[in-house]
C-alpha positions in Angstrom: -10.6 -33.9 -71.5 -9.9 -33.6 -75.2 -9.9 -29.9 -76.1 -9.7 -30.9 -79.8 -13.1 -32.6 -79.5 -15.5 -30.7 -81.8 -18.3 -30.8 -79.3 -16.1 -29.1 -76.7 -15.4 -26.4 -79.3 -19.1 -25.9 -80.0 -19.8 -25.6 -76.3 -17.2 -22.8 -76.0 -18.6 -21.2 -79.1 -22.1 -21.4 -77.6 -21.0 -19.6 -74.5 -19.2 -16.9 -76.5 -22.2 -16.4 -78.8 -24.7 -15.6 -76.0 -24.0 -12.6 -73.8 -26.4 -14.1 -71.2 -24.0 -17.1 -70.7 -21.3 -16.1 -68.2 -19.7 -19.5 -67.6 -19.7 -22.9 -69.2 -18.5 -25.8 -67.0 -18.2 -29.4 -68.2 -18.8 -32.0 -65.5 -18.8 -35.8 -64.9 -17.0 -38.5 -66.8 -15.4 -36.6 -69.7 -13.5 -34.4 -67.2 -11.8 -37.3 -65.5 -8.3 -38.4 -66.4 -8.2 -41.8 -68.0 -12.0 -42.1 -67.7 -13.5 -44.8 -70.0 -15.4 -43.0 -72.7 -17.0 -44.6 -75.8 -19.2 -43.4 -78.6 -22.2 -43.3 -76.4 -20.6 -41.3 -73.5 -22.6 -38.2 -72.7 -21.4 -34.6 -72.5 -22.6 -32.9 -69.3 -22.2 -29.1 -69.6 -23.6 -26.6 -67.2 -24.4 -23.1 -68.5 -24.5 -20.3 -66.0 -26.6 -17.4 -67.2 -28.0 -14.0 -66.1 -31.2 -14.5 -68.0 -33.0 -17.8 -68.5 -35.4 -16.6 -71.2 -33.3 -17.4 -74.3 -32.7 -21.0 -73.0 -36.0 -21.9 -71.3 -38.3 -20.5 -74.0 -36.4 -21.4 -77.2 -34.6 -24.5 -78.6 -32.5 -22.6 -81.1 -29.4 -22.6 -78.9 -29.1 -26.4 -78.6 -30.4 -27.1 -82.2 -27.2 -25.3 -83.4 -25.3 -28.5 -82.5 -27.0 -30.5 -85.2 -30.3 -32.2 -86.1 -32.1 -33.2 -82.9 -33.5 -36.7 -82.6 -35.3 -36.3 -79.3 -35.1 -34.1 -76.2 -36.2 -34.5 -72.6 -37.0 -31.3 -70.7 -37.2 -30.6 -67.0 -37.7 -27.2 -65.4 -37.3 -26.3 -61.7 -38.1 -22.7 -60.8 -36.7 -20.9 -57.8 -35.3 -17.4 -57.3 -31.7 -18.4 -57.4 -31.7 -22.2 -57.8 -33.8 -22.4 -60.9 -32.5 -25.1 -63.1 -33.4 -26.0 -66.7 -32.4 -29.4 -68.0 -32.3 -30.3 -71.7 -31.2 -33.9 -72.3 -30.6 -33.8 -76.0 -30.0 -36.8 -78.3 -28.8 -35.8 -81.8 -29.3 -37.7 -85.0 -25.6 -38.4 -85.3 -25.5 -40.2 -82.0 -24.2 -37.4 -79.9 -25.8 -37.0 -76.5 -25.5 -33.7 -74.6 -27.1 -33.3 -71.2 -27.4 -29.5 -70.8 -28.0 -27.9 -67.4 -28.8 -24.2 -67.3 -28.5 -22.4 -64.0 -28.2 -18.8 -62.7 -24.8 -17.4 -62.2 -25.8 -16.5 -58.6 -26.1 -20.2 -57.9 -22.6 -20.7 -59.2 -21.4 -18.0 -56.8 -23.1 -19.8 -53.9 -21.3 -23.0 -54.9 -18.0 -21.2 -55.0 -18.6 -19.9 -51.4 -19.9 -23.2 -50.0 -17.9 -25.0 -47.3 -17.6 -28.0 -49.6 -18.0 -28.6 -53.3 -21.5 -29.7 -54.3 -21.8 -33.2 -55.7 -22.4 -32.1 -59.3 -18.9 -30.5 -59.3 -17.2 -32.9 -56.9 -17.8 -35.7 -59.5 -15.2 -33.8 -61.6 -15.4 -30.6 -63.6 -13.5 -28.4 -66.1 -14.2 -24.8 -66.7 -14.5 -24.2 -70.5 -15.5 -20.6 -70.3 -15.5 -18.1 -67.4 -16.2 -14.5 -68.6 -16.3 -12.9 -65.2 -13.8 -15.1 -63.4 -16.5 -16.4 -61.0 -15.7 -20.1 -61.5 -12.0 -19.6 -60.7 -12.8 -19.7 -57.0 -14.4 -23.2 -57.2 -12.7 -25.7 -54.9 -10.9 -28.6 -56.4 -12.9 -31.8 -56.7 -12.3 -34.7 -54.3 -14.0 -37.1 -56.7 -15.7 -38.7 -53.6 -19.3 -37.6 -54.6 -21.7 -40.6 -54.7 -19.4 -43.0 -53.0 -21.6 -44.8 -50.5 -21.1 -44.2 -46.8 -20.6 -47.2 -44.5 -24.1 -48.3 -43.5 -25.0 -48.4 -39.8 -26.2 -51.7 -38.4 -29.7 -50.2 -38.4 -29.5 -49.4 -42.1 -28.2 -52.8 -42.9 -31.0 -54.5 -40.9 -33.6 -52.3 -42.5 -32.4 -53.2 -46.0 -32.7 -56.9 -45.2 -36.2 -56.5 -43.7 -37.3 -54.4 -46.7 -36.0 -57.1 -49.1 -37.8 -60.0 -47.5 -41.0 -57.9 -47.1 -40.9 -57.1 -50.8 -40.4 -60.7 -51.8 -43.8 -61.5 -50.3 -45.4 -59.2 -52.9 -43.5 -61.0 -55.7 -44.9 -64.4 -54.6 -48.5 -63.0 -54.4 -48.3 -61.6 -57.9 -46.7 -64.8 -59.3 -49.4 -67.0 -57.7 -52.0 -64.8 -59.4 -50.0 -65.0 -62.7 -50.0 -61.2 -62.8 -46.9 -60.4 -64.9 -46.4 -56.7 -64.7 -46.6 -56.2 -60.9 -44.5 -59.4 -60.4 -41.8 -58.1 -62.7 -41.9 -54.6 -61.0 -41.5 -56.1 -57.5 -38.9 -58.6 -58.6 -36.7 -56.8 -61.1 -37.1 -53.2 -59.9 -37.8 -53.3 -56.1 -35.9 -56.5 -55.1 -33.0 -56.4 -57.6 -32.5 -52.8 -58.7 -33.2 -51.1 -55.4 -32.1 -53.7 -52.8 -29.9 -56.4 -54.2 -27.9 -53.8 -56.1 -27.3 -51.8 -53.0 -26.1 -54.9 -51.1 -23.8 -55.8 -53.9 -22.4 -52.3 -53.9 -21.7 -52.5 -50.2 -19.9 -55.8 -50.7 -17.7 -54.2 -53.3 -17.0 -51.1 -51.1 -15.8 -53.5 -48.3 -13.3 -55.0 -50.7 -12.2 -51.6 -51.9 -12.1 -49.7 -48.6 -15.2 -47.6 -49.4 -13.4 -45.8 -52.2 -15.3 -47.1 -55.3 -17.9 -44.9 -57.0 -20.9 -47.0 -58.3 -22.3 -46.3 -61.7 -25.8 -45.0 -62.0 -28.4 -47.8 -62.0 -25.8 -50.5 -61.4 -23.8 -49.5 -64.5 -20.4 -51.1 -64.5 -21.1 -53.8 -62.0 -19.9 -56.5 -64.5 -16.5 -55.0 -64.4 -16.0 -55.2 -60.6 -18.0 -58.3 -59.6 -16.2 -61.7 -59.7 -17.5 -63.8 -62.6 -19.3 -66.3 -60.3 -21.3 -63.5 -58.6 -22.0 -61.8 -61.9 -23.3 -65.0 -63.4 -25.5 -65.6 -60.4 -26.9 -62.0 -60.8 -27.5 -62.5 -64.6 -29.4 -65.8 -63.8 -31.9 -63.9 -61.7 -33.4 -62.3 -64.8 -36.2 -64.1 -66.7 -38.8 -63.4 -69.3 -42.5 -63.9 -68.9 -42.8 -67.6 -68.2 -44.3 -68.2 -64.8 -42.0 -71.1 -63.9 -38.9 -69.2 -64.9 -40.0 -66.2 -62.8 -40.4 -68.4 -59.7 -36.9 -69.8 -60.3 -35.6 -66.2 -60.8 -37.2 -65.2 -57.5 -35.4 -67.9 -55.6 -32.1 -67.2 -57.3 -32.5 -63.6 -56.3 -33.2 -64.4 -52.6 -30.3 -66.9 -52.5 -27.9 -64.3 -54.0 -29.1 -61.6 -51.7 -28.6 -63.8 -48.6 -25.1 -64.8 -49.8 -24.0 -61.3 -50.3 -25.7 -59.9 -47.2 -23.9 -62.6 -45.1 -20.6 -61.4 -46.6 -21.4 -57.8 -45.8 -22.3 -58.7 -42.3 -19.0 -60.4 -41.8 -17.2 -57.4 -43.2 -19.0 -54.9 -41.0 -19.3 -57.0 -37.8 -23.1 -57.2 -38.0 -25.5 -60.1 -37.8 -27.5 -61.4 -40.7 -31.2 -62.2 -40.0 -31.0 -65.9 -40.7 -34.3 -66.7 -39.0 -36.1 -64.2 -41.1 -34.5 -65.6 -44.3 -35.7 -69.1 -43.4 -39.2 -68.2 -42.4 -39.9 -66.0 -45.5 -38.3 -68.5 -47.8 -40.6 -71.2 -46.4 -43.5 -68.8 -47.0 -42.5 -68.2 -50.6 -42.1 -71.9 -51.3 -45.5 -72.6 -49.8 -47.1 -70.0 -52.0 -45.3 -71.4 -55.0 -46.8 -74.9 -54.4 -50.3 -73.7 -53.5 -53.0 -74.6 -56.0 -53.7 -71.5 -58.0 -57.4 -72.4 -58.1 -57.9 -72.7 -54.4 -60.3 -70.4 -52.6 -59.6 -72.0 -49.2 -57.5 -69.5 -47.2 -57.3 -72.0 -44.3 -55.4 -74.4 -46.7 -52.6 -71.8 -47.0 -52.6 -71.1 -43.2 -52.4 -74.8 -42.4 -49.5 -75.4 -44.7 -47.7 -72.4 -43.3 -48.3 -73.5 -39.7 -46.9 -77.0 -40.5 -43.8 -75.5 -42.2 -43.1 -73.1 -39.3 -43.4 -75.9 -36.8 -40.8 -78.0 -38.7 -38.5 -75.0 -38.8 -38.7 -74.5 -35.1 -38.2 -78.2 -34.4 
């Protein structure tokens, strides 16, 4: 961490200005040695106080850092674990994600058997008026590294993926853009394909890699072929392009899931893949004007019969 950074200096000044603030602790990326930081990298300070009122009821304290562009607020109230979040974007491009907690919560974290994730990601004490933070354990930097999935968790993800794909096909057949994009881009890709990709990377890195939030940084760790396949799964609003994106998504998921199965000694659900893919292809080819449900059922029966030989 660069102690000459003017934002760091202002954070220390903030803590010294308010008697209510007993400790200021910077967390996350900017505390890590050799961490990649750029002009958009956030600052993540945690302020530990004896009285929330000056920070929950007023904006004056964070407005002192410069003209504010926009702020997101969250407040969780509890006797000890109350937490006030102010995610502040400033007009000069600085982004500071303030967290305000009670000093008693910091004492609990110091006495805990293991370091909580919000410190284990990395931290540096900027100000500690009472010496409370001096008893924090050293970070292991293992927070947010995925655990090896059990076979049940692996199978569950595959089942959930293929079940969700059925919703995509239904919405595409109806030409209903927003739900189709939600199920395809968020549920299938962001929630499920991303997780399978992260598992595959962990296998290659012996479960020591820390994924970025929301898939951030995947481009840096995926091989170029896989990344290009992932990029090709995104489409705009054209119906034909969306159908193609769906099948690129399912193909990539299957490919990566098979790799993960091999790495973990599990079995991929090939039969489920084939049957649901047939279902999706059948829906894609179904006349969008048909009202005959039996037509869909007939085509599916014929397709399943061919699959089963």
